[in-house]
N, CA, C and O of each residue as an XYZ file, in Angstrom:
480
protein
N       0.853     -1.174      0.000
C       0.000      0.000      0.000
C       0.895      1.232      0.000
O       1.929      1.260      0.668
N       0.494      2.240     -0.747
C       1.207      3.503     -0.762
C       0.264      4.609     -0.320
O      -0.902      4.648     -0.710
N       0.790      5.501      0.498
C       0.027      6.637      0.987
C       0.632      7.896      0.390
O       1.822      8.163      0.562
N      -0.176      8.659     -0.301
C       0.275      9.930     -0.850
C      -0.546     11.034     -0.224
O      -1.755     10.890     -0.045
N       0.105     12.140      0.110
C      -0.574     13.277      0.719
C      -1.195     14.150     -0.365
O      -0.555     14.459     -1.370
N      -2.454     14.545     -0.147
C      -3.150     15.381     -1.118
C      -2.573     16.786     -1.115
O      -2.310     17.354     -0.055
N      -2.380     17.335     -2.280
C      -2.015     18.736     -2.424
C      -0.573     19.097     -2.147
O      -0.207     20.257     -2.335
N       0.265     18.179     -1.713
C       1.660     18.510     -1.441
C       2.579     17.448     -2.047
O       2.927     16.474     -1.379
N       2.972     17.633     -3.309
C       3.806     16.637     -3.982
C       5.224     16.552     -3.413
O       5.961     15.624     -3.749
N       5.625     17.507     -2.552
C       6.980     17.461     -1.998
C       7.096     16.436     -0.865
O       8.202     16.019     -0.524
N       5.970     16.029     -0.281
C       6.020     15.034      0.784
C       6.284     13.652      0.186
O       5.809     13.339     -0.906
N       7.046     12.828      0.912
C       7.398     11.515      0.365
C       6.200     10.567      0.356
O       5.259     10.723      1.134
N       6.254      9.598     -0.525
C       5.258      8.534     -0.553
C       5.613      7.579      0.580
O       6.771      7.188      0.731
N       4.612      7.206      1.378
C       4.833      6.282      2.491
C       4.318      4.921      2.071
O       3.194      4.802      1.583
N       5.130      3.896      2.258
C       4.745      2.541      1.851
C       4.502      1.681      3.089
O       5.292      1.695      4.033
N       3.397      0.932      3.071
C       3.014      0.050      4.160
C       2.799     -1.359      3.632
O       2.388     -1.543      2.486
N       3.077     -2.358      4.475
C       2.536     -3.685      4.216
C       1.026     -3.536      4.383
O       0.581     -2.653      5.116
N       0.248     -4.354      3.738
C      -1.207     -4.242      3.819
C      -1.687     -4.318      5.270
O      -2.519     -3.512      5.685
N      -1.179     -5.267      6.038
C      -1.600     -5.392      7.434
C      -1.212     -4.142      8.233
O      -2.013     -3.650      9.027
N      -0.019     -3.634      8.040
C       0.442     -2.434      8.754
C      -0.411     -1.221      8.394
O      -0.732     -0.408      9.261
N      -0.777     -1.098      7.131
C      -1.615      0.017      6.707
C      -2.985     -0.066      7.358
O      -3.546      0.959      7.746
N      -3.533     -1.265      7.485
C      -4.833     -1.442      8.119
C      -4.781     -1.011      9.577
O      -5.670     -0.302     10.048
N      -3.751     -1.430     10.290
C      -3.594     -1.043     11.691
C      -3.421      0.473     11.801
O      -4.064      1.109     12.636
N      -2.557      1.055     10.965
C      -2.326      2.504     10.988
C      -3.624      3.256     10.728
O      -3.920      4.228     11.423
N      -4.401      2.824      9.743
C      -5.653      3.507      9.400
C      -6.654      3.425     10.546
O      -7.340      4.407     10.828
N      -6.753      2.287     11.207
C      -7.666      2.147     12.346
C      -7.287      3.103     13.473
O      -8.154      3.758     14.050
N      -6.009      3.184     13.785
C      -5.557      4.077     14.851
C      -5.754      5.535     14.445
O      -6.181      6.355     15.257
N      -5.446      5.857     13.197
C      -5.578      7.231     12.721
C      -7.017      7.719     12.800
O      -7.258      8.882     13.123
N      -7.964      6.855     12.511
C      -9.358      7.257     12.481
C     -10.049      7.142     13.839
O     -11.179      7.601     14.003
N      -9.379      6.539     14.800
C      -9.990      6.384     16.123
C     -10.203      7.757     16.756
O      -9.286      8.577     16.805
N     -11.402      7.992     17.230
C     -11.708      9.282     17.853
C     -11.042      9.435     19.212
O     -10.845     10.558     19.675
N     -10.700      8.360     19.840
C     -10.090      8.445     21.162
C      -8.619      8.048     21.119
O      -8.125      7.391     22.035
N      -7.934      8.437     20.083
C      -6.515      8.111     19.946
C      -5.742      8.713     21.120
O      -5.970      9.867     21.483
N      -4.831      7.942     21.712
C      -4.053      8.468     22.836
C      -2.957      9.438     22.394
O      -2.335     10.081     23.240
N      -2.707      9.558     21.096
C      -1.631     10.416     20.593
C      -2.108     11.854     20.454
O      -3.231     12.104     20.018
N      -1.252     12.795     20.827
C      -1.517     14.230     20.709
C      -0.424     14.836     19.848
O       0.758     14.598     20.095
N      -0.792     15.602     18.860
C       0.207     16.265     18.018
C       0.934     17.336     18.826
O       0.304     18.117     19.539
N       2.244     17.369     18.715
C       3.043     18.389     19.399
C       2.634     19.778     18.918
O       2.682     20.738     19.686
N       2.232     19.891     17.653
C       1.817     21.189     17.128
C       0.509     21.675     17.755
O       0.215     22.870     17.712
N      -0.286     20.756     18.341
C      -1.542     21.142     19.003
C      -1.362     21.371     20.494
O      -1.982     22.266     21.068
N      -0.523     20.574     21.113
C      -0.336     20.669     22.567
C       0.993     20.042     22.955
O       1.320     18.935     22.527
N       1.749     20.758     23.766
C       3.016     20.226     24.260
C       2.757     19.353     25.482
O       1.822     19.607     26.242
N       3.583     18.323     25.676
C       3.421     17.534     26.901
C       3.816     18.376     28.112
O       4.559     19.349     27.979
N       3.326     18.007     29.283
C       3.689     18.769     30.486
C       5.200     18.721     30.717
O       5.867     17.738     30.394
N       5.711     19.801     31.280
C       7.129     19.846     31.617
C       7.486     18.713     32.573
O       6.715     18.375     33.472
N       8.646     18.146     32.369
C       9.248     17.149     33.246
C       8.429     15.874     33.405
O       8.628     15.127     34.363
N       7.512     15.617     32.477
C       6.788     14.355     32.436
C       7.414     13.496     31.350
O       7.652     13.970     30.239
N       7.675     12.261     31.659
C       8.166     11.343     30.637
C       6.963     10.900     29.813
O       5.964     10.421     30.349
N       7.081     11.069     28.507
C       6.017     10.671     27.586
C       6.613      9.804     26.492
O       7.818      9.833     26.242
N       5.762      9.042     25.854
C       6.183      8.281     24.683
C       5.943      9.186     23.481
O       4.838      9.696     23.295
N       6.963      9.383     22.675
C       6.841     10.304     21.549
C       7.280      9.632     20.260
O       8.199      8.813     20.240
N       6.588     10.007     19.174
C       7.031      9.612     17.845
C       7.910     10.750     17.357
O       7.466     11.894     17.265
N       9.160     10.429     17.043
C      10.140     11.424     16.624
C      10.441     11.257     15.152
O      10.651     10.142     14.676
N      10.464     12.361     14.433
C      10.867     12.351     13.043
C      12.379     12.492     12.997
O      12.937     13.476     13.484
N      13.038     11.498     12.406
C      14.493     11.550     12.270
C      14.897     12.172     10.951
O      15.975     12.754     10.830
N      14.041     12.048      9.977
C      14.261     12.610      8.645
C      12.912     12.572      7.944
O      11.905     12.234      8.566
N      12.876     12.909      6.681
C      11.600     12.904      5.968
C      11.034     11.500      5.803
O       9.843     11.345      5.532
N      11.865     10.475      5.961
C      11.376      9.120      5.727
C      11.601      8.173      6.897
O      11.334      6.978      6.768
N      12.088      8.669      8.043
C      12.348      7.787      9.182
C      11.772      8.385     10.451
O      11.830      9.596     10.669
N      11.214      7.519     11.283
C      10.690      7.938     12.573
C      10.908      6.815     13.581
O      11.007      5.644     13.215
N      10.982      7.194     14.857
C      11.080      6.202     15.923
C      10.132      6.619     17.048
O       9.671      7.759     17.102
N       9.855      5.675     17.938
C       9.083      5.970     19.141
C      10.037      5.798     20.310
O      10.727      4.784     20.420
N      10.069      6.806     21.188
C      11.048      6.847     22.267
C      10.435      7.562     23.463
O       9.635      8.481     23.285
N      10.793      7.158     24.676
C      10.379      7.901     25.862
C      11.250      9.139     25.977
O      12.478      9.054     25.992
N      10.596     10.288     26.059
C      11.297     11.569     26.118
C      10.679     12.440     27.207
O       9.635     12.114     27.771
N      11.353     13.557     27.486
C      10.863     14.508     28.464
C      11.209     15.916     27.992
O      12.330     16.178     27.556
N      10.242     16.808     28.084
C      10.473     18.224     27.748
C      10.941     18.910     29.021
O      10.276     18.830     30.054
N      12.099     19.594     28.952
C      12.687     20.143     30.175
C      12.697     21.668     30.237
O      13.180     22.230     31.220
N      12.185     22.345     29.232
C      12.068     23.800     29.329
C      10.868     24.274     28.529
O      10.271     23.516     27.765
N      10.527     25.545     28.718
C       9.369     26.119     28.038
C       9.674     26.487     26.585
O       8.762     26.568     25.762
N      10.939     26.706     26.271
C      11.302     27.116     24.923
C      11.091     28.594     24.675
O      11.186     29.048     23.535
N      10.801     29.361     25.733
C      10.525     30.781     25.542
C      11.786     31.640     25.495
O      11.724     32.790     25.062
N      12.923     31.110     25.929
C      14.172     31.880     25.882
C      15.213     31.234     24.990
O      16.379     31.628     25.013
N      14.816     30.263     24.218
C      15.729     29.557     23.329
C      15.008     28.350     22.776
O      13.794     28.223     22.938
N      15.735     27.463     22.126
C      15.084     26.286     21.543
C      14.509     25.368     22.620
O      15.016     25.305     23.740
N      13.454     24.668     22.262
C      12.853     23.668     23.139
C      13.889     22.571     23.375
O      14.561     22.149     22.434
N      14.029     22.105     24.617
C      14.976     21.047     24.939
C      14.197     19.799     25.331
O      13.349     19.826     26.222
N      14.508     18.703     24.642
C      13.911     17.395     24.902
C      15.033     16.453     25.301
O      16.107     16.465     24.700
N      14.783     15.634     26.319
C      15.761     14.642     26.752
C      15.283     13.244     26.420
O      14.089     12.951     26.482
N      16.229     12.379     26.066
C      15.962     10.958     25.970
C      15.780     10.482     27.409
O      16.706     10.608     28.210
N      14.622      9.943     27.756
C      14.337      9.566     29.142
C      15.194      8.401     29.619
O      15.359      8.219     30.825
N      15.737      7.617     28.712
C      16.574      6.482     29.099
C      17.991      6.925     29.437
O      18.577      6.463     30.416
N      18.539      7.823     28.621
C      19.934      8.233     28.802
C      20.083      9.593     29.483
O      21.188      9.967     29.875
N      18.982     10.337     29.629
C      18.994     11.700     30.173
C      19.895     12.633     29.382
O      20.451     13.583     29.934
N      20.037     12.367     28.104
C      20.836     13.236     27.248
C      19.915     13.938     26.257
O      18.877     13.394     25.880
N      20.292     15.147     25.832
C      19.458     15.864     24.866
C      19.318     15.078     23.564
O      20.238     14.379     23.140
N      18.152     15.210     22.944
C      17.946     14.579     21.640
C      18.777     15.306     20.594
O      18.970     16.516     20.709
N      19.272     14.615     19.585
C      19.950     15.306     18.482
C      19.016     16.354     17.870
O      17.800     16.165     17.844
N      19.572     17.430     17.392
C      18.758     18.557     16.906
C      17.835     18.181     15.751
O      16.792     18.808     15.572
N      18.196     17.179     14.972
C      17.345     16.802     13.836
C      16.260     15.793     14.230
O      15.466     15.404     13.374
N      16.200     15.362     15.475
C      15.133     14.474     15.957
C      14.013     15.350     16.481
O      14.148     15.945     17.550
N      12.935     15.441     15.771
C      11.840     16.336     16.130
C      10.613     15.556     16.605
O      10.089     14.734     15.853
N      10.139     15.794     17.840
C       8.907     15.149     18.293
C       7.717     15.595     17.441
O       7.530     16.790     17.209
N       6.925     14.647     16.984
C       5.766     14.921     16.143
C       4.480     14.774     16.943
O       3.585     15.616     16.866
N       4.402     13.692     17.714
C       3.232     13.462     18.545
C       3.664     12.715     19.797
O       4.738     12.115     19.842
N       2.805     12.762     20.815
C       3.151     12.148     22.088
C       1.913     11.570     22.751
O       0.782     11.923     22.418
N       2.158     10.668     23.703
C       1.089     10.138     24.532
C       1.660      9.877     25.920
O       2.846      9.578     26.062
N       0.824      9.988     26.932
C       1.327      9.784     28.291
C       1.704      8.329     28.531
O       1.166      7.416     27.906
N       2.631      8.139     29.441
C       2.954      6.812     29.947
C       2.646      6.842     31.438
O       2.348      7.902     31.988
N       2.715      5.707     32.086
C       2.396      5.653     33.512
C       3.003      6.849     34.227
O       4.143      7.222     33.950
N       2.289      7.426     35.102
C       2.611      8.681     35.784
C       4.097      8.841     36.125
O       4.509      8.675     37.273
N       4.872      9.163     35.114
C       6.303      9.377     35.288
C       6.577     10.871     35.241
O       6.506     11.491     34.180
N       6.887     11.438     36.381
C       7.134     12.868     36.457
C       8.274     13.133     37.420
O       8.387     12.488     38.463
N       9.117     14.088     37.060
C      10.164     14.539     37.964
C       9.646     15.748     38.728
O       8.704     16.411     38.294
N      10.260     16.028     39.855
C       9.867     17.216     40.606
C      10.174     18.453     39.784
O      11.206     18.520     39.116
N       9.282     19.431     39.832
C       9.464     20.671     39.100
C      10.339     21.618     39.902
O      10.014     21.928     41.048
N      11.453     22.091     39.321
C      12.264     23.088     40.017
C      11.419     24.332     40.283
O      10.561     24.667     39.467
N      11.640     25.029     41.409
C      10.806     26.182     41.766
C      10.709     27.241     40.677
O       9.645     27.835     40.502
N      11.785     27.496     39.942
C      11.737     28.555     38.921
C      10.845     28.195     37.730
O      10.441     29.084     36.980
N      10.529     26.908     37.542
C       9.656     26.511     36.445
C       8.194     26.408     36.870
O       7.319     26.292     36.012
N       7.912     26.447     38.156
C       6.540     26.274     38.613
C       5.898     27.587     39.015
O       4.935     27.591     39.783
N       6.404     28.692     38.517
C       5.828     29.990     38.824
C       4.446     30.131     38.212
O       4.198     29.604     37.127
N       3.530     30.842     38.892
C       2.200     31.060     38.315
C       2.312     31.776     36.964
O       3.182     32.625     36.765
N       1.428     31.420     36.058
C       1.408     32.061     34.742
C       2.373     31.465     33.748
O       2.495     31.985     32.639
N       3.073     30.382     34.098
C       4.034     29.764     33.189
C       3.403     28.545     32.548
O       3.992     27.464     32.563
N       2.221     28.698     31.988
C       1.516     27.578     31.364
C       2.248     27.132     30.108
O       2.889     27.935     29.430
N       2.145     25.855     29.809
C       2.749     25.310     28.598
C       1.873     25.664     27.406
O       0.801     25.088     27.223
N       2.323     26.593     26.612
C       1.567     26.992     25.436
C       2.500     27.090     24.261
O       3.696     27.338     24.417
N       1.959     26.899     23.109
C       2.721     26.974     21.871
C       2.473     28.345     21.255
O       1.319     28.744     21.099
N       3.527     29.075     20.903
C       3.362     30.392     20.291
C       3.032     30.284     18.845
O       2.859     31.301     18.173
């Protein structure tokens, strides 16, 4: 099966095995999908979440990550939750879903009132 995006010929063609495409389509159309697009909502600060990361135009992985800053004074910083090291700059989180209540304590300077997680 091949998936082509309407109206944007610059996007790559995505190829699926028939069974994989069926599973992907079911999840994509589910109204209660656990995945949230990063462009719609950022995960809470210092919560470990499962994220689908784009490595390039044709590669993606799923990895436990954590957002460690608001991104308001510089680039957003994401950590690999397993290694506690920053993600490579070309690894971009696309969507995320919560995992079992994994949260680190919030440093006092990040928990100030009015510091809601919002996307500009």
